[in-house]
TORDOLUM-949770 format. One record per residue (C-alpha): y, x, z. Coordinates in steps of 0.5 Angstrom, whole numbers, padded with zeros to 4 digits, always signed. Layout:
% residues N
YXZ/...
END
This chain:
% residues 981
-0027-0097-0132/-0019-0097-0130/-0018-0104-0133/-0022-0108-0127/-0018-0103-0122/-0011-0105-0125/-0013-0113-0125/-0015-0112-0117/-0009-0108-0116/-0005-0114-0119/-0008-0119-0115/-0007-0115-0108/+0000-0114-0110/+0001-0121-0111/-0002-0123-0105/+0004-0120-0101/+0009-0124-0104/+0014-0126-0099/+0022-0126-0099/+0027-0123-0094/+0033-0119-0093/+0032-0111-0096/+0030-0106-0091/+0031-0110-0084/+0028-0108-0077/+0026-0113-0072/+0027-0109-0065/+0027-0110-0058/+0030-0104-0054/+0031-0104-0047/+0037-0100-0044/+0036-0093-0044/+0039-0086-0044/+0042-0085-0051/+0037-0079-0053/+0031-0084-0052/+0035-0089-0056/+0036-0084-0062/+0029-0082-0061/+0026-0089-0062/+0031-0091-0067/+0028-0085-0071/+0021-0087-0070/+0023-0094-0072/+0027-0093-0079/+0022-0087-0080/+0029-0082-0082/+0031-0076-0079/+0037-0075-0074/+0041-0069-0073/+0046-0068-0067/+0048-0063-0062/+0045-0065-0055/+0051-0063-0052/+0054-0069-0055/+0050-0074-0053/+0048-0072-0046/+0050-0077-0040/+0051-0083-0045/+0047-0089-0044/+0045-0095-0049/+0045-0102-0047/+0039-0107-0049/+0039-0109-0057/+0035-0114-0059/+0034-0118-0066/+0034-0116-0074/+0038-0111-0076/+0039-0106-0082/+0039-0098-0080/+0046-0098-0081/+0047-0104-0076/+0042-0101-0071/+0045-0094-0070/+0052-0097-0070/+0049-0102-0064/+0046-0096-0060/+0053-0092-0061/+0057-0098-0059/+0059-0095-0052/+0060-0088-0054/+0065-0084-0058/+0060-0082-0063/+0059-0084-0070/+0053-0084-0075/+0054-0081-0082/+0048-0082-0087/+0046-0076-0091/+0041-0074-0095/+0037-0072-0090/+0037-0078-0086/+0043-0079-0081/+0048-0074-0077/+0051-0076-0070/+0058-0073-0069/+0065-0075-0066/+0068-0081-0069/+0075-0078-0073/+0080-0081-0067/+0076-0077-0062/+0075-0070-0065/+0081-0066-0062/+0078-0067-0055/+0071-0065-0057/+0069-0058-0058/+0065-0056-0065/+0058-0055-0065/+0052-0054-0070/+0047-0060-0070/+0040-0059-0069/+0034-0063-0072/+0031-0068-0067/+0023-0067-0067/+0020-0073-0069/+0013-0072-0071/+0010-0076-0077/+0003-0078-0078/-0001-0075-0083/-0005-0081-0085/+0001-0084-0089/+0006-0080-0094/+0013-0078-0090/+0018-0083-0093/+0023-0079-0094/+0029-0079-0099/+0027-0075-0105/+0034-0074-0109/+0037-0068-0106/+0044-0065-0108/+0042-0057-0108/+0037-0052-0107/+0039-0050-0100/+0039-0058-0098/+0032-0058-0101/+0030-0052-0097/+0033-0055-0091/+0029-0062-0092/+0022-0058-0094/+0023-0054-0087/+0024-0061-0084/+0017-0064-0086/+0014-0057-0084/+0017-0058-0077/+0015-0065-0077/+0008-0064-0079/+0002-0064-0074/-0001-0059-0078/+0000-0053-0082/+0003-0055-0088/+0009-0053-0093/+0013-0058-0098/+0017-0057-0104/+0021-0063-0106/+0025-0065-0113/+0030-0060-0113/+0025-0054-0112/+0020-0057-0117/+0024-0059-0123/+0030-0055-0123/+0026-0048-0122/+0025-0045-0129/+0017-0048-0129/+0013-0050-0135/+0009-0054-0131/+0006-0056-0124/+0003-0049-0122/+0009-0045-0123/+0012-0049-0118/+0007-0048-0113/+0007-0041-0114/+0013-0040-0109/+0009-0043-0103/+0006-0038-0098/-0001-0037-0099/-0001-0040-0106/-0003-0035-0112/-0004-0038-0119/-0008-0036-0125/-0004-0036-0132/-0006-0038-0139/-0001-0036-0145/+0004-0034-0140/+0004-0041-0136/+0001-0042-0129/-0006-0046-0129/-0010-0046-0123/-0009-0044-0116/-0012-0040-0110/-0010-0042-0103/-0010-0037-0097/-0015-0032-0101/-0020-0038-0103/-0021-0040-0111/-0019-0046-0115/-0026-0050-0113/-0024-0050-0106/-0017-0054-0106/-0018-0061-0106/-0012-0065-0110/-0010-0072-0109/-0005-0076-0113/-0001-0081-0109/-0007-0081-0104/-0013-0081-0110/-0017-0075-0111/-0016-0072-0118/-0020-0067-0122/-0015-0065-0128/-0019-0061-0134/-0016-0057-0139/-0019-0050-0142/-0018-0043-0145/-0019-0040-0152/-0022-0034-0148/-0029-0034-0145/-0026-0029-0140/-0021-0034-0137/-0027-0040-0137/-0026-0043-0144/-0029-0050-0143/-0032-0051-0136/-0034-0056-0131/-0032-0054-0124/-0028-0057-0119/-0022-0053-0120/-0016-0057-0122/-0012-0055-0128/-0004-0056-0126/-0002-0054-0133/-0004-0061-0135/+0002-0064-0132/+0010-0063-0132/+0013-0061-0126/+0018-0066-0127/+0013-0072-0126/+0013-0071-0118/+0018-0072-0113/+0014-0068-0107/+0008-0063-0107/+0005-0062-0100/+0001-0056-0099/-0004-0058-0093/-0007-0051-0090/-0010-0054-0084/-0015-0060-0084/-0015-0067-0080/-0021-0072-0080/-0016-0077-0084/-0016-0073-0090/-0021-0073-0095/-0027-0068-0094/-0028-0062-0099/-0022-0057-0099/-0024-0051-0095/-0018-0047-0098/-0013-0053-0097/-0011-0060-0099/-0005-0061-0105/-0002-0068-0104/+0002-0070-0110/+0007-0075-0110/+0011-0079-0116/+0018-0082-0114/+0019-0089-0111/+0025-0093-0113/+0027-0095-0106/+0027-0087-0104/+0033-0087-0109/+0036-0092-0105/+0041-0094-0111/+0040-0095-0118/+0039-0088-0122/+0039-0086-0129/+0037-0079-0131/+0037-0075-0138/+0035-0068-0138/+0034-0064-0144/+0032-0056-0145/+0032-0052-0151/+0027-0046-0151/+0025-0040-0155/+0020-0035-0153/+0020-0027-0155/+0013-0027-0158/+0014-0034-0162/+0020-0036-0167/+0019-0043-0166/+0023-0047-0161/+0021-0051-0155/+0024-0057-0153/+0023-0061-0147/+0026-0067-0145/+0026-0072-0139/+0028-0079-0137/+0028-0083-0131/+0031-0090-0129/+0030-0093-0123/+0033-0100-0121/+0033-0104-0114/+0033-0112-0115/+0034-0115-0108/+0026-0114-0105/+0024-0111-0111/+0024-0104-0114/+0022-0101-0121/+0022-0094-0123/+0020-0090-0130/+0020-0083-0131/+0018-0080-0138/+0017-0072-0140/+0016-0069-0146/+0015-0062-0148/+0013-0058-0154/+0011-0050-0153/+0010-0045-0158/+0006-0040-0155/+0004-0033-0157/-0001-0028-0153/-0003-0022-0156/-0006-0015-0154/-0013-0011-0155/-0019-0012-0151/-0026-0008-0151/-0031-0014-0149/-0033-0009-0143/-0036-0002-0143/-0043+0000-0144/-0048+0006-0143/-0050+0006-0150/-0055+0011-0154/-0051+0013-0160/-0053+0018-0165/-0049+0024-0166/-0048+0026-0173/-0044+0032-0176/-0042+0038-0171/-0045+0034-0166/-0052+0033-0168/-0054+0039-0165/-0051+0036-0158/-0055+0030-0158/-0060+0031-0152/-0054+0034-0148/-0049+0028-0150/-0055+0023-0148/-0056+0026-0141/-0048+0025-0140/-0049+0018-0140/-0043+0017-0144/-0039+0010-0143/-0037+0007-0149/-0032+0001-0151/-0037-0004-0154/-0032-0006-0159/-0025-0005-0159/-0021-0011-0162/-0014-0013-0163/-0013-0020-0162/-0007-0025-0162/-0007-0033-0160/-0002-0038-0162/-0002-0045-0159/+0003-0051-0161/+0002-0055-0154/+0005-0062-0154/+0005-0065-0147/+0007-0072-0145/+0008-0075-0138/+0009-0082-0136/+0010-0085-0129/+0012-0091-0127/+0012-0095-0120/+0013-0102-0118/+0015-0103-0110/+0016-0109-0106/+0019-0109-0099/+0021-0115-0097/+0022-0113-0089/+0021-0107-0085/+0014-0110-0083/+0011-0110-0090/+0011-0106-0096/+0007-0105-0102/+0007-0100-0109/+0004-0100-0115/+0003-0093-0118/+0002-0091-0125/+0001-0085-0128/-0001-0082-0136/-0001-0075-0138/-0003-0072-0145/-0004-0065-0146/-0005-0063-0154/-0007-0056-0156/-0007-0054-0163/-0009-0047-0163/-0011-0041-0168/-0013-0034-0166/-0014-0028-0170/-0019-0022-0168/-0020-0015-0172/-0026-0012-0168/-0030-0005-0169/-0037-0006-0169/-0044-0003-0171/-0041+0004-0168/-0048+0007-0167/-0046+0013-0170/-0041+0018-0167/-0038+0024-0171/-0033+0026-0166/-0032+0024-0158/-0028+0026-0152/-0029+0024-0145/-0026+0024-0138/-0029+0024-0132/-0028+0018-0127/-0031+0017-0121/-0037+0021-0123/-0038+0017-0129/-0036+0020-0136/-0032+0015-0140/-0030+0016-0148/-0023+0016-0149/-0023+0018-0156/-0029+0017-0162/-0030+0017-0169/-0035+0013-0172/-0037+0015-0179/-0040+0009-0182/-0038+0003-0177/-0036-0004-0179/-0029-0008-0178/-0031-0015-0176/-0025-0020-0177/-0025-0027-0174/-0020-0033-0176/-0021-0039-0171/-0018-0046-0171/-0018-0050-0165/-0016-0057-0163/-0017-0060-0156/-0013-0066-0152/-0014-0067-0144/-0012-0074-0142/-0011-0076-0135/-0010-0084-0133/-0009-0086-0126/-0007-0093-0122/-0006-0093-0115/-0004-0099-0110/-0002-0097-0103/+0000-0102-0098/+0003-0102-0091/+0003-0108-0086/+0005-0108-0079/+0001-0114-0076/+0005-0114-0069/+0009-0109-0066/+0003-0104-0064/-0002-0105-0069/-0001-0104-0077/-0005-0103-0083/-0005-0099-0089/-0009-0100-0095/-0010-0095-0101/-0014-0096-0107/-0014-0093-0114/-0018-0090-0120/-0017-0085-0125/-0020-0082-0131/-0020-0075-0134/-0022-0074-0141/-0023-0068-0144/-0024-0067-0152/-0025-0061-0156/-0027-0064-0163/-0025-0058-0167/-0027-0051-0166/-0028-0048-0173/-0029-0040-0174/-0030-0036-0180/-0033-0028-0179/-0032-0023-0185/-0034-0016-0184/-0034-0010-0188/-0039-0004-0187/-0040+0003-0188/-0033+0005-0186/-0030+0011-0182/-0026+0008-0176/-0023+0012-0170/-0022+0009-0163/-0017+0012-0158/-0015+0011-0151/-0012+0017-0150/-0004+0015-0150/-0006+0008-0146/-0012+0007-0142/-0011+0000-0142/-0009-0001-0149/-0013+0003-0154/-0012+0004-0162/-0017+0003-0167/-0016+0005-0175/-0019+0007-0181/-0016+0013-0184/-0018+0012-0191/-0019+0004-0191/-0014-0001-0192/-0015-0007-0187/-0011-0012-0192/-0016-0011-0198/-0021-0016-0198/-0025-0013-0204/-0030-0010-0199/-0031-0016-0194/-0036-0021-0194/-0037-0027-0190/-0042-0026-0184/-0042-0033-0181/-0039-0040-0180/-0039-0043-0173/-0037-0050-0171/-0037-0053-0164/-0035-0059-0160/-0034-0060-0153/-0033-0067-0149/-0032-0068-0142/-0030-0074-0138/-0029-0075-0130/-0028-0082-0127/-0026-0082-0120/-0025-0089-0115/-0022-0088-0108/-0021-0094-0103/-0018-0093-0096/-0017-0098-0090/-0014-0096-0084/-0012-0099-0078/-0006-0096-0073/-0006-0098-0066/+0000-0096-0061/-0004-0095-0055/+0003-0094-0051/+0010-0091-0053/+0006-0084-0054/-0001-0085-0056/-0003-0087-0063/-0010-0089-0065/-0012-0089-0072/-0019-0092-0075/-0021-0091-0082/-0026-0093-0087/-0026-0089-0094/-0030-0090-0100/-0030-0085-0106/-0034-0085-0113/-0034-0079-0118/-0038-0079-0124/-0038-0073-0129/-0041-0073-0136/-0041-0069-0142/-0044-0065-0148/-0043-0059-0153/-0044-0060-0160/-0046-0053-0164/-0047-0051-0171/-0048-0044-0174/-0048-0042-0182/-0050-0035-0184/-0049-0034-0192/-0053-0028-0192/-0059-0032-0191/-0057-0036-0197/-0056-0030-0201/-0061-0033-0206/-0057-0039-0207/-0050-0036-0207/-0051-0029-0210/-0045-0025-0209/-0041-0031-0206/-0040-0028-0200/-0035-0023-0203/-0028-0025-0202/-0022-0025-0206/-0014-0026-0206/-0016-0033-0207/-0020-0035-0201/-0017-0030-0196/-0010-0029-0193/-0006-0023-0190/-0005-0023-0182/+0001-0020-0180/+0003-0023-0174/+0000-0018-0169/+0005-0012-0168/+0000-0006-0168/-0004-0008-0174/-0004-0012-0180/-0011-0015-0183/-0014-0019-0188/-0018-0025-0186/-0021-0031-0189/-0018-0038-0191/-0022-0042-0186/-0021-0049-0191/-0022-0045-0197/-0029-0042-0194/-0031-0048-0191/-0030-0052-0198/-0034-0047-0202/-0040-0048-0198/-0039-0055-0197/-0037-0055-0190/-0030-0057-0190/-0028-0063-0185/-0035-0062-0182/-0036-0067-0176/-0042-0066-0172/-0046-0072-0171/-0051-0073-0165/-0056-0069-0168/-0052-0063-0166/-0052-0064-0159/-0054-0058-0155/-0059-0062-0150/-0058-0057-0144/-0051-0058-0144/-0052-0066-0144/-0052-0067-0136/-0049-0073-0132/-0047-0072-0124/-0045-0077-0120/-0043-0077-0112/-0042-0083-0108/-0039-0082-0101/-0037-0087-0095/-0034-0084-0089/-0031-0086-0083/-0026-0083-0078/-0022-0084-0072/-0016-0080-0070/-0012-0080-0063/-0005-0078-0063/-0001-0076-0058/+0007-0075-0059/+0011-0074-0053/+0018-0073-0055/+0022-0075-0048/+0020-0068-0045/+0024-0062-0045/+0019-0058-0048/+0014-0063-0051/+0007-0062-0053/+0004-0066-0058/-0003-0066-0061/-0008-0070-0065/-0016-0070-0064/-0020-0073-0070/-0027-0074-0072/-0030-0076-0079/-0037-0078-0081/-0039-0078-0088/-0045-0079-0093/-0046-0077-0100/-0051-0080-0105/-0052-0075-0111/-0055-0076-0117/-0056-0071-0122/-0059-0072-0129/-0061-0067-0135/-0066-0063-0138/-0071-0059-0134/-0076-0055-0137/-0075-0059-0143/-0076-0066-0140/-0070-0071-0138/-0070-0071-0130/-0066-0074-0125/-0065-0072-0118/-0063-0076-0113/-0061-0074-0106/-0056-0075-0100/-0053-0071-0094/-0049-0073-0088/-0044-0069-0084/-0039-0069-0078/-0033-0066-0079/-0028-0065-0072/-0021-0063-0072/-0016-0062-0067/-0009-0060-0068/-0003-0059-0063/+0004-0057-0063/+0008-0054-0057/+0016-0054-0057/+0016-0049-0052/+0023-0047-0053/+0030-0050-0056/+0028-0049-0064/+0022-0046-0063/+0015-0048-0063/+0007-0046-0063/+0002-0049-0067/-0006-0049-0066/-0011-0052-0070/-0019-0052-0071/-0023-0056-0075/-0029-0056-0079/-0029-0058-0087/-0034-0057-0093/-0033-0056-0100/-0038-0059-0105/-0041-0054-0110/-0039-0054-0118/-0041-0060-0122/-0044-0055-0127/-0048-0052-0121/-0051-0058-0119/-0053-0060-0126/-0060-0060-0129/-0057-0056-0135/-0058-0049-0139/-0053-0045-0142/-0055-0040-0147/-0050-0034-0148/-0048-0034-0155/-0044-0027-0154/-0046-0022-0159/-0051-0017-0157/-0053-0010-0159/-0060-0009-0162/-0065-0009-0156/-0060-0012-0151/-0062-0017-0146/-0059-0024-0147/-0056-0028-0141/-0058-0035-0139/-0055-0039-0134/-0058-0046-0131/-0056-0051-0125/-0059-0053-0119/-0058-0060-0116/-0061-0058-0109/-0055-0054-0107/-0052-0055-0100/-0044-0056-0100/-0040-0050-0097/-0039-0051-0089/-0033-0048-0086/-0030-0047-0079/-0023-0046-0079/-0018-0044-0074/-0010-0043-0075/-0004-0042-0071/+0003-0041-0072/+0010-0039-0069/+0016-0042-0072/+0023-0041-0071/+0028-0046-0074/+0035-0044-0073/+0042-0045-0075/+0041-0052-0078/+0037-0050-0084/+0034-0043-0082/+0026-0042-0081/+0022-0036-0079/+0015-0037-0078/+0009-0033-0077/+0002-0036-0078/-0005-0033-0077/-0012-0036-0080/-0019-0035-0080/-0025-0039-0084/-0032-0038-0083/-0036-0040-0089/-0043-0042-0089/-0048-0044-0095/-0044-0039-0099/-0046-0040-0107/-0049-0034-0110/-0052-0032-0117/-0060-0031-0117/-0062-0027-0123/-0069-0026-0125/-0072-0024-0132/-0076-0029-0135/-0079-0030-0142/-0075-0036-0146/-0081-0040-0148/-0082-0041-0140/-0076-0044-0139/-0077-0051-0144/-0071-0050-0148/-0071-0051-0155/-0071-0045-0160/-0065-0048-0164/-0061-0045-0158/-0063-0038-0160/-0058-0033-0164/-0061-0030-0170/-0066-0025-0169/-0068-0028-0162/-0075-0030-0161/-0078-0035-0156/-0082-0029-0153/-0076-0025-0152/-0074-0024-0144/-0067-0026-0142/-0063-0025-0135/-0063-0032-0132/-0058-0034-0127/-0059-0039-0122/-0054-0041-0116/-0057-0041-0109/-0054-0042-0102/-0054-0035-0098/-0051-0032-0093/-0045-0034-0089/-0038-0031-0090/-0031-0030-0087/-0024-0030-0089/-0018-0028-0085/-0011-0027-0086/-0003-0028-0084/+0003-0031-0087/+0010-0029-0086/+0016-0034-0088/+0024-0033-0088/+0029-0038-0090/+0036-0035-0089/+0043-0037-0091/+0048-0031-0091/+0053-0035-0087/+0054-0028-0083/+0058-0025-0089/+0065-0027-0091/+0066-0032-0097/+0064-0032-0102/+0058-0028-0100/+0056-0033-0095/+0054-0037-0101/+0048-0033-0102/+0041-0034-0098/+0034-0032-0098/+0027-0035-0099/+0021-0031-0098/+0014-0031-0096/+0008-0026-0095/+0001-0027-0095/-0005-0022-0093/-0012-0024-0094/-0019-0021-0093/-0025-0024-0094/-0032-0021-0097/-0039-0024-0099/-0045-0021-0101/-0047-0021-0108/-0054-0020-0110/-0057-0015-0115/-0050-0012-0117/-0050-0009-0124/-0057-0010-0125/-0059-0005-0120/-0063-0009-0115/-0058-0008-0110/-0054-0012-0106/-0046-0011-0105/-0041-0014-0100/-0034-0015-0105/-0028-0019-0104/-0028-0027-0106/-0027-0028-0113/-0020-0030-0114/-0018-0027-0107/-0011-0022-0107/-0010-0018-0101/-0003-0018-0102/+0002-0024-0105/+0009-0025-0104/+0015-0030-0106/+0022-0027-0106/+0028-0032-0108/+0035-0030-0107/+0040-0036-0109/+0047-0037-0109/+0050-0044-0108/+0057-0047-0108/+0060-0053-0110/+0060-0052-0117/+0055-0048-0119/+0048-0044-0117/+0044-0039-0119/+0037-0036-0116/+0032-0030-0118/+0025-0031-0116/+0019-0026-0116/+0012-0028-0115/+0007-0022-0114/+0000-0022-0113/-0005-0016-0112/-0011-0014-0116/-0017-0019-0115/-0024-0020-0117/-0025-0025-0123/-0033-0025-0122/-0039-0021-0120/-0045-0023-0125/-0051-0021-0122/-0056-0017-0127/-0050-0015-0132/-0051-0008-0133/-0045-0007-0136/-0040-0008-0130/-0041-0009-0122/-0035-0014-0123/-0029-0016-0127/-0022-0017-0125/-0014-0017-0126/-0009-0012-0124/-0003-0014-0120/+0002-0018-0123/+0010-0019-0121/+0013-0025-0125/+0021-0025-0125/+0024-0032-0126/+0032-0034-0126/+0035-0040-0126/+0043-0042-0126/+0047-0049-0127/+0054-0051-0127/+0056-0057-0125/+0062-0060-0130/+0062-0067-0126/+0058-0071-0121/+0054-0074-0127/+0053-0067-0132/+0051-0060-0131/+0049-0055-0135/+0043-0051-0134/+0040-0044-0136/+0033-0041-0135/+0029-0035-0136/+0022-0034-0135/+0018-0028-0135/+0024-0023-0135/+0020-0017-0135/+0015-0019-0140/+0009-0018-0135/+0003-0015-0138/-0004-0018-0136/-0009-0013-0135/-0017-0015-0134/-0021-0010-0132/-0028-0008-0133/-0032-0005-0127/-0030-0002-0120/-0029+0004-0124/-0023+0000-0127/-0024+0000-0135/-0020-0003-0140/-0023-0010-0141/-0017-0015-0144/-0010-0013-0144/-0005-0018-0146/+0003-0020-0147/+0006-0027-0147/+0013-0026-0148/+0020-0028-0145/+0022-0035-0145/+0029-0038-0144/+0032-0045-0144/+0039-0048-0145/+0040-0055-0143/+0044-0060-0139/+0042-0066-0134/+0046-0073-0134/+0046-0077-0128/+0049-0084-0128/+0049-0088-0121/
END
């Protein structure tokens, strides 16, 4: 699909080929005050000016006409004054010329507040000299925007100890992240989960997908959530988190928009070569983790080219214990408890379904390449081609030792928890050890090409054109596992020492001895998902006068998602007549697993067992496709928008605003199986989305911001599909199974948004801000659960587990639109140098933010009770904060960062009688980084991640029972960066 867009892009680039001098501006300035001239210069060259208002008061600038570079133009404007302009990383700074300085008092320059349109990227230089300069530049971008947004730049993205892009985003106010094996994966923004955030890369909508080996973390899912762990942080020069909406933006992000930008050669202003290497280790895994990145950027008159490559390997190990939820089970009490059977039954004791030791290993290889080619013959025309390729490969193995078949109880201890009785110690006289060994391999490949062109037709009219396409391809060609089991064993489970990290053991049985184990089953699975996106936009910008601008735009977007699963299971017990006692194991086809710090056990050698049954190197053909997972969803959206923007920078306390309106129509096509028949549903919907944003500079260095808008978020792709997922989770005898199906008739979420903020920019780089936000969300999607006989669903019997019948009843969940919900909250941010302290303590500083959010929705049939309950949104942490202390001098800098999020709900499964919710406890991750500058070209770096080895605790039920507890270890990196200009 991408080939035709490459050809189209090259044709578009060649059409603009003409030659002139680099970065020149054709101007006609009338005689005016110097303040007006400097403001006009800033808007013309699209760069920031720092100056002291007292310095330019009373001066005038004569008429200037002709074609000049930025340096020549500012020199012309300052010709009749005692002022000089110096070029800095942030743009320009005005000061008294050296020979005049003795007669002028020193003062602190302030930032000239020139607002920048949201319809095009802010053309700021991406190379910054240090973390303090990065904060300063990010504050400038926040101040210049007409909407509520935060930015992180090259220094903050690449030089923090971040394993991927999600780790970088966690330091933005309002952003919380989920983690996979210790590194960030998805984000929640202002309390709304990953599906509610729209992500664009160089202006093109993107859906990047990875997976998790854990079902509790989503496994392989087809949603709209963007998996940020797909990308290395070093690939991007700027990330903008836009928390309010403008009609010129793509619709779809009720939570907000995250715009990712890769570097361009003209932003660097000169040829640059950079090589960086880091060598890491993790406390859970003895293997080393190399990370390398290389960049070259060159300029050749009107042309520029850049290529940046990153490669990393990571050997991650995550271990812990889990319970696979708790349940009120009808146990048989034996021995001294036999006579108490009736009493214990009345207590309704909650038992862990099956306590389990677990460990996951992942050998991860991440390769990223971005390239840019830029043509800029003059100040009127500029075009750029962006290319992006990224591959993430995960080679995983996981190991589990679980207590099963624990129906008979010889001894039990419980304690009361919120009127319910929970077992904290139990002895099972004839239970089973079930041991799982599993190997997976999956790869996520993301490819994108995009072209953006800007052309100034005449002084008051310009044209922007953006076109691009991307392909996100996920493949898991191998998920192989073997379960072995040993029965009739005395097993003890004990939670008395740690309620979230229980222990299980057999007093008189060696779990490393294979002689009592036999093969239970072999399992094979493959997963394939492919997503294609094509975007185009044409925008006209007309300057009505020197204060008012009109933007008119047309956009088109096509999104296609397809995929399927393949599954095959083999049960040797069913073939006992053919294989006799072949299910018994020996040292030849087993191995002792000793990596888990708590216990050792024997496990099957997957290759040997598969070979014995003639299933080695098994590749599942199309006959093993699960028909109910084989579905396609396609959306085609056309939109028109108009935005009127007023910028008045001549008044002492200007008011700037933009008002916009967007209309879109989406054509949806969903193809899949419905009641056993191939079905296609086509439908359309259209909406009007207004927006209004205003900024008032009501005092020196202070402003008030207000915005209101309407936006939508489309339902999850799997929710819109004709599909069915029959749960393969193990069940106790008599337990009802679960099936989830899609609903192509779902309407999109709709939201009315209001946000406001107070911002104070002080002392050149300091910032104090306070923001309020409110969202009223309609058409919220919830799960409706019904008890339905399997034969009525039209699904094939092959999806059923061993022992199930088509006449069995199943809990069938279906997404439906329901009530409205609201979310509200506030954010506080502070950036401050400790310049009030004596040296060297004045080199310290703080970057901190705090977010509070609250929002509830009505969940149906909670815990199968038939009752509805209000609970917080999935993924909403009521409190989160990010705190960074930094030190920066000429030669070295260091910073320590803390990222905290309070507990949050992961999911509420209607009809699930085991729990009314599941979620995560609060976490606080602490990282550290330092670097020492040996020369202008070479610096050394040291980084530490997760210094406290934070424990992730997934809870079951609002009564806070243990579900899954893991640790991912501490990581340390030592490296260097070499830069050649």
